[in-house]
C-alpha positions as a Markdown table, in Angstrom:
| # | Residue | x | y | z |
|---|---|---|---|---|
| 1 | Met | 103.8 | 90.6 | 121.3 |
| 2 | Thr | 102.0 | 87.6 | 121.2 |
| 3 | Ile | 100.8 | 85.8 | 118.3 |
| 4 | Ser | 98.4 | 82.8 | 118.6 |
| 5 | Leu | 98.4 | 80.4 | 115.4 |
| 6 | Val | 95.9 | 78.2 | 114.8 |
| 7 | Leu | 96.1 | 75.3 | 112.2 |
| 8 | Gly | 93.3 | 74.8 | 109.6 |
| 9 | Ala | 93.7 | 72.5 | 106.9 |
| 10 | Ala | 97.1 | 71.3 | 105.6 |
| 11 | Leu | 97.7 | 71.2 | 102.0 |
| 12 | Ser | 98.1 | 67.9 | 100.1 |
| 13 | Ala | 102.1 | 67.6 | 99.9 |
| 14 | Thr | 104.9 | 70.1 | 99.6 |
| 15 | Ser | 106.4 | 68.3 | 96.8 |
| 16 | Gly | 103.3 | 69.4 | 94.6 |
| 17 | Trp | 104.1 | 73.1 | 95.1 |
| 18 | Ala | 107.5 | 72.5 | 93.7 |
| 19 | Gln | 106.4 | 71.7 | 90.4 |
| 20 | Ala | 107.7 | 74.2 | 87.6 |
| 21 | Gly | 105.0 | 76.8 | 86.6 |
| 22 | Ser | 102.3 | 75.9 | 89.4 |
| 23 | Pro | 100.9 | 79.2 | 90.9 |
| 24 | Leu | 101.9 | 79.9 | 94.6 |
| 25 | Pro | 99.4 | 78.7 | 97.2 |
| 26 | Thr | 97.0 | 81.2 | 98.9 |
| 27 | Val | 96.3 | 81.8 | 102.5 |
| 28 | Arg | 93.2 | 83.0 | 104.4 |
| 29 | Val | 94.5 | 85.1 | 107.2 |
| 30 | Ser | 91.9 | 86.2 | 109.5 |
| 31 | Gly | 92.2 | 87.2 | 113.4 |
| 32 | Thr | 92.0 | 90.1 | 115.7 |
| 33 | Val | 94.3 | 93.4 | 116.6 |
| 34 | Ser | 94.6 | 94.6 | 119.9 |
| 35 | Ala | 96.7 | 96.7 | 122.5 |
| 36 | Gly | 99.5 | 94.8 | 124.0 |
| 37 | Ser | 98.7 | 96.5 | 127.4 |
| 38 | Thr | 95.2 | 96.7 | 127.6 |
| 39 | Lys | 94.4 | 94.1 | 125.7 |
| 40 | Gln | 91.5 | 96.2 | 124.2 |
| 41 | Pro | 90.7 | 95.4 | 120.4 |
| 42 | Ile | 91.8 | 98.4 | 117.9 |
| 43 | Pro | 89.0 | 99.5 | 115.6 |
| 44 | Gly | 90.5 | 100.9 | 112.5 |
| 45 | Ala | 94.0 | 99.2 | 112.5 |
| 46 | Thr | 95.1 | 98.6 | 108.9 |
| 47 | Val | 96.4 | 95.2 | 107.7 |
| 48 | Gln | 98.2 | 95.5 | 104.4 |
| 49 | Val | 100.3 | 93.3 | 102.1 |
| 50 | Gln | 103.5 | 94.6 | 101.4 |
| 51 | Arg | 104.4 | 93.6 | 98.4 |
| 52 | Thr | 100.8 | 95.4 | 96.9 |
| 53 | His | 99.0 | 98.1 | 97.8 |
| 54 | Arg | 96.1 | 96.0 | 98.9 |
| 55 | Gly | 94.7 | 95.5 | 102.4 |
| 56 | Val | 91.7 | 95.7 | 105.0 |
| 57 | Val | 90.6 | 97.6 | 108.0 |
| 58 | Ala | 89.6 | 96.0 | 111.2 |
| 59 | Asp | 86.2 | 96.3 | 112.3 |
| 60 | Ala | 84.8 | 97.8 | 115.7 |
| 61 | Gln | 85.9 | 94.6 | 117.5 |
| 62 | Gly | 89.4 | 94.7 | 115.9 |
| 63 | Asp | 88.5 | 91.7 | 113.6 |
| 64 | Phe | 89.8 | 91.2 | 110.0 |
| 65 | Phe | 90.2 | 88.9 | 107.2 |
| 66 | Leu | 92.2 | 88.8 | 103.9 |
| 67 | Thr | 93.7 | 86.3 | 101.4 |
| 68 | Ala | 97.4 | 86.5 | 100.6 |
| 69 | Leu | 100.3 | 84.4 | 99.3 |
| 70 | Ser | 102.1 | 82.1 | 101.2 |
| 71 | Ser | 105.0 | 84.1 | 100.6 |
| 72 | Asp | 104.1 | 87.3 | 101.5 |
| 73 | Thr | 104.2 | 89.3 | 104.8 |
| 74 | Leu | 101.5 | 91.3 | 106.5 |
| 75 | Leu | 102.0 | 94.9 | 107.7 |
| 76 | Phe | 99.8 | 95.8 | 111.0 |
| 77 | Arg | 99.5 | 99.2 | 111.6 |
| 78 | Ala | 97.4 | 101.8 | 113.8 |
| 79 | Ile | 97.6 | 105.4 | 115.2 |
| 80 | Gly | 99.9 | 105.5 | 118.4 |
| 81 | Tyr | 101.2 | 102.0 | 117.7 |
| 82 | Lys | 104.2 | 100.5 | 116.4 |
| 83 | Pro | 103.9 | 98.7 | 113.5 |
| 84 | His | 104.5 | 95.0 | 113.4 |
| 85 | Arg | 105.1 | 92.8 | 110.6 |
| 86 | Leu | 103.9 | 89.0 | 110.0 |
| 87 | Val | 105.7 | 86.9 | 107.7 |
| 88 | Leu | 104.0 | 83.9 | 106.5 |
| 89 | Gly | 107.0 | 82.2 | 105.2 |
| 90 | Asn | 105.6 | 80.1 | 102.7 |
| 91 | Thr | 103.4 | 78.4 | 105.2 |
| 92 | Thr | 101.6 | 75.4 | 104.2 |
| 93 | Leu | 98.5 | 76.0 | 105.9 |
| 94 | Ser | 95.3 | 77.1 | 103.7 |
| 95 | Gln | 94.0 | 79.1 | 106.4 |
| 96 | Leu | 95.8 | 81.1 | 109.2 |
| 97 | Val | 94.0 | 82.3 | 112.3 |
| 98 | Val | 96.1 | 85.3 | 114.2 |
| 99 | Gln | 96.2 | 87.5 | 117.2 |
| 100 | Val | 98.2 | 90.3 | 116.9 |
| 101 | Lys | 98.9 | 92.8 | 119.8 |
| 102 | Leu | 100.3 | 96.1 | 118.9 |
| 103 | Val | 102.6 | 98.2 | 121.4 |
| 104 | Arg | 102.0 | 101.7 | 122.2 |
| 105 | Asp | 104.6 | 104.1 | 120.3 |
| 106 | Ser | 106.2 | 106.6 | 122.7 |
| 107 | Ile | 106.8 | 109.9 | 121.6 |
| 108 | Gln | 109.7 | 111.8 | 123.5 |
| 109 | Leu | 108.8 | 115.6 | 123.6 |
| 110 | Gly | 112.0 | 118.0 | 123.7 |
| 111 | Glu | 112.5 | 120.7 | 126.4 |
| 112 | Val | 109.4 | 122.9 | 127.1 |
| 113 | Arg | 110.0 | 126.3 | 129.0 |
| 114 | Ile | 107.0 | 127.8 | 130.4 |
| 115 | Thr | 107.4 | 131.6 | 131.8 |
| 116 | Ala | 104.7 | 132.7 | 134.1 |
| 117 | Asp | 103.4 | 136.2 | 134.1 |
| 118 | Arg | 104.5 | 138.8 | 131.5 |
| 119 | Pro | 107.3 | 139.2 | 129.7 |
| 120 | Asp | 109.9 | 141.6 | 131.0 |
| 121 | Arg | 109.4 | 145.5 | 129.8 |
| 122 | Ala | 113.3 | 145.6 | 129.0 |
| 123 | Ile | 112.5 | 142.9 | 126.5 |
| 124 | Ile | 109.3 | 144.4 | 124.7 |
| 125 | Asn | 111.3 | 147.8 | 124.5 |
| 126 | Arg | 114.1 | 146.5 | 122.8 |
| 127 | Ala | 111.9 | 144.5 | 120.3 |
| 128 | Leu | 110.1 | 148.0 | 119.7 |
| 129 | Arg | 113.5 | 149.6 | 118.8 |
| 130 | Asn | 114.4 | 146.6 | 116.4 |
| 131 | Met | 111.3 | 147.2 | 114.7 |
| 132 | Lys | 111.6 | 149.0 | 111.2 |
| 133 | Arg | 108.9 | 151.3 | 111.1 |
| 134 | Pro | 107.5 | 152.2 | 107.4 |
| 135 | Ser | 108.4 | 155.5 | 106.4 |
| 136 | Pro | 105.5 | 157.5 | 105.6 |
| 137 | Pro | 105.1 | 157.9 | 101.8 |
| 138 | Val | 106.1 | 161.2 | 100.1 |
| 139 | Val | 103.8 | 163.1 | 98.3 |
| 140 | Lys | 104.9 | 165.2 | 95.5 |
| 141 | Val | 103.2 | 168.5 | 95.0 |
| 142 | Pro | 103.0 | 169.5 | 91.7 |
| 143 | Lys | 104.0 | 172.9 | 90.8 |
| 144 | Arg | 102.0 | 175.9 | 89.5 |
| 145 | Ala | 103.0 | 177.6 | 86.5 |
| 146 | Pro | 103.9 | 180.8 | 87.0 |
| 147 | Lys | 101.3 | 183.8 | 85.5 |
| 148 | Pro | 101.8 | 184.5 | 82.1 |
| 149 | Lys | 103.5 | 188.2 | 81.9 |
| 150 | Pro | 101.6 | 190.5 | 79.4 |
| 151 | Leu | 103.9 | 191.5 | 76.7 |
| 152 | Phe | 103.7 | 195.2 | 77.4 |
| 153 | Pro | 102.6 | 196.9 | 80.8 |
| 154 | Val | 98.8 | 196.7 | 81.0 |
| 155 | Asp | 97.0 | 200.2 | 81.2 |
| 156 | Ser | 93.3 | 200.4 | 82.4 |
| 157 | Thr | 92.7 | 204.2 | 82.1 |
| 158 | Ala | 90.7 | 205.6 | 79.5 |
| 159 | Pro | 92.2 | 207.2 | 76.3 |
| 160 | Arg | 91.9 | 211.0 | 76.9 |
| 161 | Pro | 89.8 | 213.1 | 74.2 |
| 162 | Glu | 91.5 | 214.6 | 71.4 |
| 163 | Ala | 92.2 | 218.2 | 71.9 |
| 164 | Pro | 90.3 | 220.6 | 69.2 |
| 165 | Thr | 92.6 | 221.6 | 66.6 |
| 166 | Ile | 92.2 | 225.1 | 65.1 |
| 167 | Ser | 92.7 | 224.9 | 60.8 |
| 168 | Gly | 92.2 | 227.5 | 58.4 |
| 169 | Ser | 91.3 | 230.6 | 58.6 |
| 170 | Asn | 89.8 | 232.7 | 61.9 |
| 171 | Val | 86.6 | 232.9 | 59.7 |
| 172 | Asp | 86.4 | 229.1 | 58.9 |
| 173 | Trp | 86.9 | 228.5 | 62.8 |
| 174 | Leu | 84.2 | 230.9 | 64.0 |
| 175 | Tyr | 81.7 | 229.3 | 61.3 |
| 176 | Asp | 82.6 | 226.0 | 62.7 |
| 177 | Gln | 82.1 | 227.4 | 66.3 |
| 178 | Phe | 78.9 | 229.0 | 65.8 |
| 179 | Ser | 77.1 | 227.8 | 63.1 |
| 180 | Arg | 74.6 | 224.8 | 63.0 |
| 181 | Gln | 76.6 | 222.6 | 60.8 |
| 182 | Gly | 79.7 | 223.0 | 63.1 |
| 183 | Lys | 77.9 | 222.4 | 66.0 |
| 184 | Glu | 76.3 | 219.2 | 64.2 |
| 185 | Arg | 79.6 | 218.1 | 63.2 |
| 186 | Arg | 81.2 | 218.7 | 66.5 |
| 187 | Lys | 78.2 | 216.7 | 68.5 |
| 188 | Met | 78.7 | 213.8 | 65.6 |
| 189 | Glu | 82.8 | 214.0 | 66.6 |
| 190 | Glu | 82.1 | 213.7 | 70.0 |
| 191 | Ile | 79.8 | 210.7 | 69.6 |
| 192 | Lys | 82.2 | 209.3 | 67.8 |
| 193 | Ala | 85.2 | 209.9 | 70.3 |
| 194 | Arg | 83.1 | 208.8 | 73.0 |
| 195 | Glu | 82.2 | 205.4 | 71.4 |
| 196 | Ala | 85.7 | 204.9 | 70.0 |
| 197 | Ala | 86.7 | 205.5 | 73.8 |
| 198 | Glu | 84.1 | 203.0 | 75.1 |
| 199 | Lys | 85.3 | 200.2 | 72.7 |
| 200 | Ala | 89.2 | 200.9 | 73.6 |
| 201 | Gln | 88.0 | 200.4 | 77.3 |
| 202 | Gln | 86.1 | 197.6 | 76.8 |
| 203 | Lys | 89.0 | 195.9 | 74.6 |
| 204 | Arg | 91.6 | 196.9 | 77.5 |
| 205 | Ala | 89.2 | 195.2 | 80.3 |
| 206 | Glu | 88.9 | 192.3 | 78.1 |
| 207 | Tyr | 92.6 | 191.9 | 77.6 |
| 208 | Asn | 93.3 | 192.2 | 81.2 |
| 209 | Lys | 90.6 | 189.7 | 82.2 |
| 210 | Ala | 92.6 | 187.0 | 79.8 |
| 211 | Phe | 95.8 | 187.5 | 81.7 |
| 212 | Arg | 93.7 | 187.1 | 85.0 |
| 213 | Asp | 92.1 | 184.0 | 83.9 |
| 214 | Asn | 95.6 | 182.8 | 83.2 |
| 215 | Arg | 94.2 | 182.5 | 79.6 |
| 216 | Gly | 96.9 | 184.6 | 77.9 |
| 217 | Tyr | 96.2 | 187.2 | 75.0 |
| 218 | Glu | 94.1 | 185.5 | 72.3 |
């Protein structure tokens, strides 16, 4: 790397700097940052004062300007180039013009293996065998409750009509069979018996329907 220094103006005396409590002198540093191989300027290169976070960025022509202390160290960096440090070393100059040439940073890549065509079928089959296939989810089917059993056997036949009974003497029976009052009484009894049979059949049908609908006895 070649660094050209142009002398600006010397300070009055070095002995005056050594006085106790006197601030360190500042140096105005300017110049150009370029590539060492092509000598082309590097726009966007950064120039930073190492003891602080203060710095500048080179313009499109690679030029920069900043002010630092005479004891500072300047760090020049750019993408793709090795960083370079410039130690001012308590210079007695008040102005410094430099030309910094950065060297390309070579990055060595590891071994790269290129496989032509498609991979071997045996490799694909082995990879497929090693894959863990997700098991299908287990679906639990809820069991249906058994149909309720009736407390006693269900009989859907209609009740038999009551057989007429002969009570009393033969005269009463003949009177009951052939008289007007007897006929009317027997007719009323038949109507009542028929209504009772219909009610019993309807009740039994509702009872059986309750079990068929799985509602149980109500």
